[in-house]
C-alpha positions as CSV (number, residue, x, y, z in Angstrom):
1,X,-26.5,29.0,25.9
2,X,-27.2,28.8,22.2
3,X,-24.8,31.8,21.6
4,X,-22.1,30.0,23.6
5,X,-22.5,26.9,21.6
6,X,-22.0,28.8,18.4
7,X,-18.9,30.3,19.8
8,X,-17.4,27.1,21.1
9,X,-18.1,25.1,18.0
10,X,-17.2,27.6,15.3
11,X,-16.4,26.2,11.9
12,X,-12.7,26.3,11.1
13,X,-12.3,26.6,7.3
14,X,-8.5,26.4,7.6
15,X,-8.7,22.8,8.8
16,X,-10.6,21.9,5.6
17,X,-7.7,23.5,3.7
18,X,-5.3,21.2,5.6
19,X,-7.5,18.2,4.8
20,X,-7.4,19.2,1.1
21,X,-3.5,19.3,1.2
22,X,-3.4,15.9,3.0
23,X,-5.7,14.1,0.6
24,X,-4.0,15.6,-2.4
25,X,-0.6,14.2,-1.1
26,X,-2.1,10.8,-0.6
27,X,-3.8,10.8,-4.1
28,X,-0.5,11.8,-5.8
29,X,1.4,9.1,-3.9
30,X,-1.2,6.4,-4.8
31,X,-1.1,7.5,-8.5
32,X,2.7,7.2,-8.8
33,X,5.1,6.8,-6.0
34,X,7.9,8.4,-8.0
35,X,6.0,11.7,-8.0
36,X,5.8,12.0,-4.2
37,X,7.3,9.1,-2.3
38,X,6.2,10.4,1.1
39,X,2.7,11.4,0.1
40,X,1.3,8.6,2.3
41,X,2.1,10.8,5.3
42,X,-1.1,12.8,4.4
43,X,-2.8,10.0,6.4
44,X,-0.8,10.9,9.5
45,X,-1.9,14.5,9.1
46,X,-5.5,13.3,8.9
47,X,-4.9,11.4,12.2
48,X,-3.7,14.5,14.0
49,X,-6.6,16.6,12.7
50,X,-9.1,13.9,13.8
51,X,-7.5,13.6,17.2
52,X,-7.7,17.4,17.6
53,X,-11.2,17.9,16.4
54,X,-12.8,15.0,18.1
55,X,-11.2,15.9,21.4
56,X,-12.2,19.5,21.0
57,X,-15.7,18.5,20.2
58,X,-16.0,16.4,23.4
59,X,-14.4,19.1,25.6
60,X,-16.8,21.7,24.1
61,X,-19.8,19.4,24.8
62,X,-18.8,18.8,28.3
63,X,-18.2,22.5,29.0
64,X,-21.6,23.5,27.6
65,X,-23.8,20.7,29.0
66,X,-21.8,19.3,31.8
67,X,-21.8,15.8,30.2
68,X,-20.8,13.8,27.2
69,X,-23.5,11.9,25.3
70,X,-21.9,8.8,24.0
71,X,-25.0,7.9,22.0
72,X,-25.2,11.3,20.3
73,X,-21.4,11.2,19.5
74,X,-21.5,7.8,17.9
75,X,-24.7,8.6,16.0
76,X,-23.1,11.8,14.6
77,X,-20.0,9.8,13.5
78,X,-22.2,7.1,12.0
79,X,-24.2,9.6,9.9
80,X,-21.0,11.3,8.8
81,X,-19.0,8.1,7.9
82,X,-21.2,5.2,7.1
83,X,-23.3,6.3,4.2
84,X,-20.3,7.1,1.9
85,X,-18.5,4.0,3.0
86,X,-21.4,1.7,2.3
87,X,-22.1,3.3,-1.0
88,X,-18.4,2.9,-2.1
89,X,-18.4,-0.7,-0.9
90,X,-21.5,-1.3,-3.0
91,X,-20.0,0.3,-6.1
92,X,-16.9,-1.8,-5.7
93,X,-18.9,-5.0,-5.2
94,X,-21.1,-4.4,-8.2
95,X,-18.1,-3.5,-10.4
96,X,-16.2,-6.7,-9.4
97,X,-19.3,-8.8,-9.9
98,X,-19.6,-7.5,-13.4
99,X,-16.0,-7.3,-14.6
100,X,-13.7,-9.0,-12.1
101,X,-15.6,-12.1,-10.9
102,X,-12.4,-14.0,-10.2
103,X,-11.7,-11.6,-7.3
104,X,-15.1,-12.0,-5.5
105,X,-14.0,-14.8,-3.2
106,X,-11.1,-12.7,-1.8
107,X,-13.3,-9.6,-1.8
108,X,-15.8,-11.3,0.5
109,X,-13.4,-11.2,3.5
110,X,-12.3,-7.7,2.8
111,X,-15.9,-6.5,2.7
112,X,-16.7,-8.0,6.1
113,X,-13.5,-6.4,7.5
114,X,-14.4,-3.1,6.0
115,X,-18.0,-3.1,7.3
116,X,-16.8,-3.8,10.9
117,X,-14.0,-1.3,10.6
118,X,-11.3,-3.9,11.2
119,X,-9.6,-3.7,7.8
120,X,-6.2,-2.9,9.2
121,X,-6.1,-5.9,11.4
122,X,-7.5,-8.1,8.6
123,X,-4.6,-7.1,6.4
124,X,-2.1,-7.7,9.2
125,X,-3.5,-11.1,10.1
126,X,-3.9,-12.6,6.6
127,X,-0.6,-11.1,5.3
128,X,-2.0,-9.1,2.4
129,X,0.9,-6.6,2.8
130,X,0.2,-2.9,2.2
131,X,3.5,-2.8,0.2
132,X,2.8,-5.5,-2.4
133,X,2.8,-4.1,-5.9
134,X,1.3,-7.0,-7.9
135,X,-2.1,-7.3,-6.3
136,X,-5.6,-6.1,-7.3
137,X,-6.7,-4.5,-4.0
138,X,-9.6,-2.1,-4.5
139,X,-10.1,-1.7,-0.7
140,X,-6.6,-1.5,0.5
141,X,-6.9,2.1,1.5
142,X,-9.6,1.4,4.1
143,X,-7.0,0.5,6.8
144,X,-6.7,4.1,7.8
145,X,-10.5,4.5,8.2
146,X,-10.4,1.5,10.4
147,X,-7.8,3.1,12.7
148,X,-9.9,6.2,12.9
149,X,-13.2,4.5,13.6
150,X,-11.6,2.3,16.3
151,X,-10.4,5.6,17.8
152,X,-13.9,7.0,17.6
153,X,-15.3,4.0,19.5
154,X,-13.2,4.2,22.6
155,X,-12.0,7.9,22.7
156,X,-15.3,9.4,24.0
157,X,-15.0,7.0,26.9
158,X,-11.4,8.0,27.6
159,X,-12.4,11.7,27.6
160,X,-15.5,11.0,29.8
161,X,-13.1,9.6,32.4
162,X,-10.5,12.3,31.8
163,X,-13.0,15.1,32.3
164,X,-14.0,13.6,35.6
165,X,-10.8,15.0,37.0
166,X,-12.1,18.6,36.4
167,X,-11.0,21.4,34.1
168,X,-8.1,22.4,36.1
169,X,-6.4,19.0,35.7
170,X,-7.0,18.9,32.0
171,X,-3.4,20.1,31.2
172,X,-2.1,17.0,33.1
173,X,-4.3,14.8,30.8
174,X,-2.8,16.6,27.8
175,X,0.7,15.9,29.0
176,X,-0.2,12.3,29.5
177,X,-1.5,12.1,25.9
178,X,1.8,13.6,24.6
179,X,3.9,11.3,26.7
180,X,1.9,8.3,25.4
181,X,2.6,9.4,21.8
182,X,6.3,9.5,22.7
183,X,6.0,6.0,24.2
184,X,4.4,4.7,21.0
185,X,7.3,6.2,19.0
186,X,9.8,4.4,21.3
187,X,7.9,1.1,21.0
188,X,7.8,1.3,17.2
189,X,11.6,1.9,17.0
190,X,12.2,-1.0,19.4
191,X,9.9,-3.4,17.4
192,X,11.1,-2.4,13.9
193,X,13.9,-4.4,12.2
194,X,16.1,-3.1,9.4
195,X,17.0,-5.3,6.5
196,X,15.4,-7.3,3.7
197,X,11.7,-8.1,3.9
198,X,10.6,-11.3,2.3
199,X,8.8,-14.5,3.4
200,X,8.9,-15.8,6.9
201,X,11.1,-18.6,5.7
202,X,13.7,-16.2,4.2
203,X,13.6,-13.4,6.7
204,X,12.1,-14.8,10.0
205,X,13.4,-11.8,11.9
206,X,10.9,-9.6,10.0
207,X,8.0,-11.4,11.5
208,X,6.5,-11.3,15.0
209,X,4.0,-13.5,16.8
210,X,0.5,-12.1,17.3
211,X,-1.6,-14.4,19.4
212,X,0.7,-17.2,18.2
213,X,0.2,-16.2,14.6
214,X,3.2,-14.9,12.6
215,X,2.6,-11.4,11.1
216,X,4.9,-9.0,9.3
217,X,6.6,-6.5,11.7
218,X,6.4,-3.7,9.1
219,X,2.7,-4.3,8.4
220,X,1.9,-4.4,12.1
221,X,3.8,-1.1,12.7
222,X,2.4,0.6,9.6
223,X,-1.2,-0.5,9.9
224,X,-1.7,-1.3,13.6
225,X,-4.1,0.7,15.7
226,X,-1.7,1.2,18.6
227,X,1.4,2.0,16.4
228,X,-0.6,4.6,14.5
229,X,-2.3,6.1,17.5
230,X,0.6,8.6,18.0
231,X,-0.8,11.2,15.7
232,X,-4.3,10.9,17.2
233,X,-2.8,11.4,20.7
234,X,-0.8,14.4,19.6
235,X,-3.9,15.9,18.1
236,X,-5.8,15.2,21.3
237,X,-3.1,16.8,23.4
238,X,-3.2,19.9,21.2
239,X,-7.0,20.2,21.7
240,X,-6.6,20.4,25.5
241,X,-4.1,23.3,25.2
242,X,-5.3,25.0,22.0
243,X,-9.0,25.7,22.3
244,X,-10.2,28.3,19.8
245,X,-12.8,29.9,22.1
246,X,-10.0,30.5,24.7
247,X,-7.4,31.9,22.2
248,X,-9.6,34.9,21.3
249,X,-9.4,36.3,24.8
250,X,-5.9,35.1,25.6
251,X,-2.8,37.3,25.2
252,X,-1.3,34.7,22.9
253,X,-4.3,35.3,20.6
254,X,-2.7,38.5,19.5
255,X,0.6,36.9,18.5
256,X,-0.4,36.2,14.9
257,X,3.0,36.9,13.3
258,X,4.6,34.4,15.6
259,X,2.2,31.7,14.7
260,X,2.4,32.5,11.0
261,X,6.1,31.5,11.5
262,X,5.1,28.3,13.4
263,X,2.7,27.4,10.6
264,X,5.4,27.9,8.0
265,X,7.8,25.6,10.0
266,X,5.2,23.0,10.4
267,X,3.9,23.0,6.9
268,X,7.4,23.2,5.5
269,X,8.5,20.2,7.6
270,X,5.5,18.2,6.3
271,X,6.3,19.2,2.7
272,X,10.0,18.1,3.2
273,X,8.9,14.8,4.7
274,X,6.5,14.2,1.8
275,X,9.4,14.7,-0.6
276,X,12.2,12.7,1.1
277,X,10.4,10.0,3.2
278,X,9.4,6.6,1.8
279,X,7.5,3.6,3.2
280,X,9.8,1.0,1.8
281,X,12.9,1.3,-0.3
282,X,15.0,-0.8,-2.6
283,X,18.5,-1.0,-1.1
284,X,21.3,-2.1,-3.4
285,X,22.0,-5.8,-3.1
286,X,19.7,-6.0,-0.1
287,X,16.3,-5.7,-1.7
288,X,13.1,-4.3,-0.3
289,X,13.5,-2.9,3.2
290,X,11.5,-0.5,5.4
291,X,12.5,3.2,5.3
292,X,14.4,3.3,8.6
293,X,13.9,7.0,9.5
294,X,10.1,6.6,9.2
295,X,10.0,3.8,11.8
296,X,12.6,5.4,14.1
297,X,10.9,8.6,14.9
298,X,9.6,9.7,11.5
299,X,5.9,9.3,12.3
300,X,6.4,11.4,15.5
301,X,8.2,14.2,13.5
302,X,5.3,14.3,11.1
303,X,2.8,14.4,14.0
304,X,4.6,17.3,15.7
305,X,4.8,19.2,12.3
306,X,1.1,18.6,11.9
307,X,0.5,20.0,15.4
308,X,2.4,23.1,14.4
309,X,0.5,23.5,11.2
310,X,-2.9,23.1,13.0
311,X,-1.9,25.6,15.7
312,X,-1.0,28.2,13.1
313,X,-4.2,27.5,11.1
314,X,-6.5,27.8,14.1
315,X,-4.9,30.9,15.6
316,X,-7.3,33.8,15.4
317,X,-4.9,36.4,14.0
318,X,-2.6,34.6,11.6
319,X,-2.8,35.7,8.0
320,X,-0.8,33.2,5.9
321,X,-2.9,30.1,6.8
322,X,-6.1,31.8,5.9
323,X,-4.7,33.0,2.6
324,X,-3.5,29.5,1.7
325,X,-6.1,27.3,3.2
326,X,-9.4,29.2,3.6
327,X,-10.0,29.9,-0.1
328,X,-12.9,28.4,-2.0
329,X,-10.9,25.7,-3.8
330,X,-9.2,24.4,-0.7
331,X,-12.5,24.4,1.3
332,X,-14.3,22.6,-1.5
333,X,-11.8,19.8,-1.7
334,X,-11.4,19.7,2.1
335,X,-15.1,19.3,2.7
336,X,-15.1,16.4,0.2
337,X,-11.8,14.9,1.3
338,X,-13.4,11.9,3.0
339,X,-15.3,10.9,-0.1
340,X,-12.4,11.7,-2.4
341,X,-10.2,9.4,-0.3
342,X,-12.8,6.7,-0.5
343,X,-13.3,6.8,-4.2
344,X,-9.9,7.6,-5.8
345,X,-8.2,4.3,-4.9
346,X,-10.9,2.0,-6.3
347,X,-11.0,4.1,-9.5
348,X,-7.2,3.8,-9.8
349,X,-7.3,0.1,-9.2
350,X,-10.2,-0.6,-11.7
351,X,-8.1,1.1,-14.4
352,X,-4.6,-0.3,-13.7
353,X,-5.5,-3.6,-12.0
354,X,-2.2,-3.8,-10.0
355,X,-1.3,-1.5,-7.1
356,X,2.3,-0.9,-8.1
357,X,1.8,0.4,-11.6
358,X,2.3,4.1,-11.7
359,X,-0.1,6.3,-13.7
360,X,1.0,8.7,-16.4
361,X,0.1,12.4,-16.0
362,X,-2.7,12.1,-18.5
363,X,-4.2,9.0,-16.8
364,X,-3.9,10.7,-13.5
365,X,-5.9,13.8,-14.5
366,X,-8.7,11.7,-16.1
367,X,-9.0,9.3,-13.2
368,X,-8.9,12.0,-10.6
369,X,-11.7,13.9,-12.4
370,X,-13.7,10.7,-12.5
371,X,-13.1,10.1,-8.8
372,X,-14.1,13.7,-8.1
373,X,-17.3,13.3,-10.0
374,X,-18.2,10.2,-8.0
375,X,-17.3,12.0,-4.8
376,X,-19.5,15.0,-5.7
377,X,-22.5,12.7,-6.4
378,X,-22.0,10.9,-3.1
379,X,-21.6,14.2,-1.2
380,X,-24.5,15.9,-2.7
381,X,-27.1,13.1,-2.9
382,X,-26.1,10.7,-0.1
383,X,-23.8,12.2,2.5
384,X,-25.3,15.7,2.9
385,X,-29.0,14.7,2.9
386,X,-28.3,12.0,5.5
387,X,-26.3,14.2,7.7
388,X,-29.0,16.9,7.6
389,X,-31.8,14.4,8.1
390,X,-33.2,15.1,4.6
391,X,-32.6,11.7,3.0
392,X,-36.2,10.6,3.3
393,X,-37.4,13.7,1.5
394,X,-34.9,13.0,-1.2
395,X,-36.1,9.5,-1.7
396,X,-39.7,10.6,-1.9
397,X,-38.8,13.2,-4.6
398,X,-36.9,10.5,-6.5
399,X,-39.9,8.1,-6.2
400,X,-42.2,10.7,-7.6
401,X,-39.9,11.5,-10.5
402,X,-39.6,7.8,-11.3
403,X,-43.3,7.3,-11.5
404,X,-43.5,9.8,-14.3
405,X,-40.7,8.5,-16.4
406,X,-40.2,5.1,-18.0
407,X,-36.4,5.7,-18.0
408,X,-36.6,6.3,-14.3
409,X,-38.3,3.0,-13.8
410,X,-35.5,1.2,-15.7
411,X,-32.8,3.0,-13.7
412,X,-34.5,2.1,-10.4
413,X,-34.9,-1.5,-11.5
414,X,-31.2,-1.7,-12.4
415,X,-30.3,0.0,-9.1
416,X,-32.3,-2.6,-7.2
417,X,-31.2,-5.7,-9.1
418,X,-27.5,-5.0,-9.5
419,X,-26.7,-4.9,-5.7
420,X,-28.6,-8.1,-5.1
421,X,-26.8,-9.8,-8.0
422,X,-23.4,-8.5,-6.7
423,X,-24.0,-9.6,-3.1
424,X,-25.2,-13.0,-4.1
425,X,-22.2,-13.4,-6.3
426,X,-19.8,-12.4,-3.4
427,X,-21.6,-14.7,-1.0
428,X,-21.3,-17.7,-3.3
429,X,-17.9,-17.1,-4.9
430,X,-15.0,-19.4,-4.2
431,X,-11.6,-18.0,-3.2
432,X,-9.3,-17.8,-6.2
433,X,-5.7,-16.6,-6.7
434,X,-5.2,-13.9,-9.2
435,X,-3.8,-14.8,-12.6
436,X,-0.2,-14.1,-11.5
437,X,-0.3,-15.9,-8.2
438,X,-2.1,-18.9,-9.8
439,X,0.5,-19.1,-12.6
440,X,3.4,-19.0,-10.1
441,X,1.8,-21.6,-7.9
442,X,1.2,-23.9,-10.8
443,X,4.9,-23.6,-11.8
444,X,6.2,-24.6,-8.4
445,X,6.3,-28.3,-9.3
446,X,8.6,-27.6,-12.2
447,X,11.5,-26.0,-10.2
448,X,14.4,-27.5,-8.3
449,X,16.4,-26.2,-5.3
450,X,19.9,-27.1,-6.4
451,X,21.3,-26.2,-3.0
452,X,19.1,-28.9,-1.5
453,X,18.3,-27.0,1.7
454,X,20.2,-27.5,5.0
455,X,21.5,-31.0,4.2
456,X,23.8,-29.7,1.4
457,X,22.4,-32.2,-1.1
458,X,20.3,-31.1,-4.0
459,X,16.7,-31.9,-4.5
460,X,15.3,-33.9,-7.3
461,X,15.4,-32.1,-10.7
462,X,12.2,-30.9,-12.2
463,X,10.4,-33.2,-14.7
464,X,12.1,-32.8,-18.1
465,X,15.4,-31.5,-16.8
466,X,18.4,-32.9,-18.6
467,X,21.4,-34.2,-16.7
468,X,24.7,-35.1,-18.5
469,X,25.7,-38.6,-17.6
470,X,26.8,-39.9,-21.0
471,X,23.5,-41.6,-21.7
472,X,19.9,-40.8,-21.4
473,X,18.6,-41.0,-17.8
474,X,15.5,-40.5,-15.9
475,X,15.4,-38.0,-13.0
476,X,17.2,-39.5,-10.0
477,X,16.6,-39.1,-6.3
478,X,19.8,-37.0,-6.0
479,X,21.9,-34.8,-8.2
480,X,25.1,-35.6,-6.3
481,X,28.0,-36.0,-8.7
482,X,26.0,-35.2,-11.8
483,X,26.5,-32.3,-14.1
484,X,23.5,-30.1,-14.9
485,X,23.5,-29.5,-18.6
486,X,21.5,-26.2,-18.6
487,X,21.0,-24.5,-15.3
488,X,18.6,-21.6,-15.2
489,X,18.5,-19.3,-12.1
490,X,15.8,-16.7,-11.8
491,X,13.0,-15.0,-9.9
492,X,9.3,-15.0,-10.3
493,X,9.4,-14.0,-13.9
494,X,11.4,-17.1,-14.8
495,X,9.3,-19.1,-12.4
496,X,6.2,-18.5,-14.5
497,X,7.9,-20.1,-17.5
498,X,9.4,-23.0,-15.5
499,X,7.1,-25.7,-16.9
500,X,7.9,-24.7,-20.5
501,X,11.6,-24.5,-19.8
502,X,11.8,-27.9,-18.1
503,X,10.0,-29.4,-21.1
504,X,12.9,-28.2,-23.2
505,X,15.5,-29.9,-21.0
506,X,16.4,-27.0,-18.7
507,X,16.8,-27.3,-14.9
508,X,15.1,-24.3,-13.3
509,X,15.9,-23.0,-9.9
510,X,13.6,-20.0,-9.6
511,X,11.7,-18.4,-6.7
512,X,9.7,-15.4,-5.9
513,X,11.4,-12.3,-4.5
514,X,14.9,-13.7,-5.2
515,X,17.7,-11.0,-4.9
516,X,20.5,-11.0,-7.5
517,X,23.2,-11.9,-4.9
518,X,21.6,-15.3,-4.3
519,X,22.9,-16.4,-7.7
520,X,26.4,-16.1,-6.3
521,X,25.6,-18.6,-3.6
522,X,24.2,-21.0,-6.2
523,X,27.0,-20.9,-8.7
524,X,29.7,-21.1,-6.0
525,X,28.1,-24.2,-4.6
526,X,27.6,-25.8,-8.0
527,X,31.2,-25.0,-9.0
528,X,32.5,-26.5,-5.7
529,X,30.8,-29.8,-6.3
530,X,31.7,-30.0,-9.9
531,X,28.1,-29.9,-11.3
532,X,28.2,-26.8,-13.5
533,X,27.4,-27.8,-17.0
534,X,28.1,-25.9,-20.3
535,X,25.2,-23.5,-20.0
536,X,24.0,-21.2,-17.2
537,X,21.0,-18.9,-17.6
538,X,20.5,-16.0,-15.2
539,X,17.4,-13.8,-15.0
540,X,17.6,-11.7,-11.9
541,X,17.2,-8.0,-11.0
542,X,13.4,-7.7,-10.9
543,X,13.4,-7.5,-7.1
544,X,16.4,-5.4,-6.1
545,X,19.1,-3.1,-7.5
546,X,22.4,-4.8,-8.2
547,X,26.0,-3.6,-8.8
548,X,28.8,-4.3,-11.3
549,X,30.8,-5.7,-8.4
550,X,28.2,-8.3,-7.6
551,X,27.9,-9.3,-11.2
552,X,31.7,-9.7,-11.3
553,X,31.5,-11.9,-8.2
554,X,28.9,-14.1,-9.9
555,X,31.0,-14.4,-13.0
556,X,34.2,-15.5,-11.1
557,X,33.0,-19.2,-10.7
558,X,31.5,-19.1,-14.2
559,X,34.8,-18.1,-15.9
560,X,35.2,-21.6,-17.4
561,X,31.5,-22.1,-18.3
562,X,31.2,-22.0,-22.1
563,X,28.0,-20.0,-22.2
564,X,26.4,-17.7,-19.6
565,X,23.2,-16.2,-20.8
566,X,22.0,-13.1,-18.9
567,X,18.5,-11.9,-19.4
568,X,17.5,-8.2,-19.0
569,X,14.6,-7.3,-16.8
570,X,11.3,-5.7,-17.6
571,X,9.7,-4.1,-14.5
572,X,8.6,-0.6,-15.6
573,X,7.1,0.3,-12.3
574,X,10.6,0.3,-10.7
575,X,13.5,2.8,-11.3
576,X,15.9,-0.1,-10.8
577,X,15.0,-1.4,-14.3
578,X,17.3,1.1,-16.1
579,X,20.3,0.7,-13.8
580,X,20.2,-3.1,-13.7
581,X,19.8,-3.5,-17.4
582,X,22.8,-1.2,-18.1
583,X,24.9,-3.4,-15.8
584,X,23.7,-6.6,-17.4
585,X,24.3,-5.4,-21.0
586,X,27.9,-4.3,-20.0
587,X,28.7,-7.9,-19.1
588,X,28.9,-9.0,-22.7
589,X,31.7,-6.4,-23.4
590,X,33.8,-7.6,-20.5
591,X,33.3,-11.4,-20.6
592,X,33.7,-13.4,-23.8
593,X,31.5,-16.3,-22.6
594,X,28.5,-13.9,-21.8
595,X,25.5,-13.5,-24.1
596,X,22.6,-11.1,-23.5
597,X,18.9,-11.9,-24.2
598,X,17.3,-8.4,-24.1
599,X,13.9,-9.4,-22.6
600,X,13.4,-5.7,-21.7
601,X,13.2,-4.8,-25.4
602,X,11.2,-7.8,-26.4
603,X,8.6,-7.3,-23.7
604,X,8.3,-3.7,-24.5
605,X,7.5,-4.6,-28.1
606,X,5.1,-7.4,-27.1
607,X,2.9,-6.3,-24.1
608,X,0.7,-9.2,-25.1
609,X,3.3,-11.5,-23.5
610,X,2.7,-10.0,-20.1
611,X,0.0,-9.9,-17.4
612,X,-1.4,-6.5,-16.7
613,X,1.3,-5.8,-14.2
614,X,3.6,-5.5,-17.3
615,X,6.2,-7.7,-15.6
616,X,5.1,-11.4,-15.2
617,X,4.6,-13.8,-18.1
618,X,1.2,-14.9,-19.2
619,X,0.8,-18.2,-21.1
620,X,1.7,-16.7,-24.4
621,X,4.7,-15.0,-22.9
622,X,5.8,-18.1,-21.2
623,X,6.1,-19.9,-24.5
624,X,7.8,-17.0,-26.2
625,X,10.2,-16.6,-23.4
626,X,11.1,-20.3,-23.5
627,X,11.6,-20.2,-27.3
628,X,13.9,-17.2,-27.0
629,X,16.0,-18.8,-24.2
630,X,16.4,-22.0,-26.2
631,X,17.3,-20.1,-29.4
632,X,19.8,-17.9,-27.5
633,X,21.7,-20.9,-26.1
634,X,21.7,-22.6,-29.5
635,X,19.7,-25.7,-28.6
636,X,17.1,-27.4,-30.8
């Protein structure tokens, strides 16, 4: 029996090589989306590998012992996964308690969700979208670990029931798993909606009720346990039909050249998907939308390609997978892929603060080396000793070395005090918005919706707004029939400066995530009711790519406006910046009443005007921005 166990549960180094490629793709994607826009699909490869290995392990155990021990399975999973996770959570908590205390209130809920492996559903429920670029989210990546752990909880029970049908009926079970993966693919496609994704008020079709609570469709489909179970099911189906201990004695086990080809097709498809696929895209004059092919069969394609790559990698007589995947470097990275996945994202976030800011190649190399160092320490001194049952001996050796060293005493004291300090800080912290969100929330009272909602009448002007009536007036309850002297139309960048702008007599209609085309609706309406004044300021293009045609449409009702001031955008994390600014600058050559304020150039020269996302205005920038606008329109 011991010999049979070694044969059934042989180590497969090529799977570690596949893990290495998958985690590398994810890390590159997290560093800078422009480098590998579909690198996030490495997580799907992990799901397929996990479904395959876990199912294979359970089948092997049942075949050897005639039973599946749920207790032993869950204990092995806990020893493998929990130590590194808990250590990473502790490191993040201590770091935030020391250097980012304003985030502790928000971090508290995330820590609880991470500890119970419910982080994906926590994100879905509270609406902290996976796709937001301007958040400090050091634990965002834990959604995928939550999906896997939820799978580990119920899958042994599923296999326990499935194996009751007997070995001869296992192929039927495998077919059921594959059909279920197809069913999930169909459900995702039916639930998904194309089009712009914004707030529930702007795009209600992009939200769905979950126990009566509205949640984002795209977040539910990208993060949800059921929607992402397709890869796990495909891996499980493969395990039933593709057991290594049977391949060696099967005729198909000699078809190595055939499965070299299958591996090439599978790996090549994965590489192609990683290059061309996206999670969300910026569509011209639509804004942020989901990448349609991904949610209309894309995950399934990646899952099938992963199955092909695994089948080739596991095959006993293939040559190419072993040459590419079973070398020392790939095995080293693959064995540490779990820890590397855990640590790289917090390291990236601590450095850049906001999720959407791409790293430079130099920053990437330095930060990956730091993450790798943390991973190695965790792997060598925490994960491996605990998995081998040697952690107690390690602690005793550490204690003995501490007693003989005053420096060791100091380190041990710090190691004991810092976690207590951090946990108390988290437990007692109040929930606060980050600097950007707080700034935008504070500015909401200084803006006006000139369209006035569904009634067709405008709302009250913001305090300080100037309305031309022939004599000084105080803000009235309606703007009907009154001309707005200076109308400023913008997105969240202008919104941050709204209080300062209104103090200078400017009526500000600004809102978060506003697309460029919305300016057309505003100026058309204001023109139709005769309320356009001598100056209109437009600062849009941060949130979506625009076109010359749309700008011409906006300028049509503004042809008689003496001065239209367009402001260039500064959003270095997005490729749209260059295209939009070129279109904006060209307006001055084609329209005599257009003037350009080159905020892009000014912000580039004065990073001290911006929050660390390098886009939104901090208090110094809000004042500078206001002064520049006032100077540009020639007002005191």
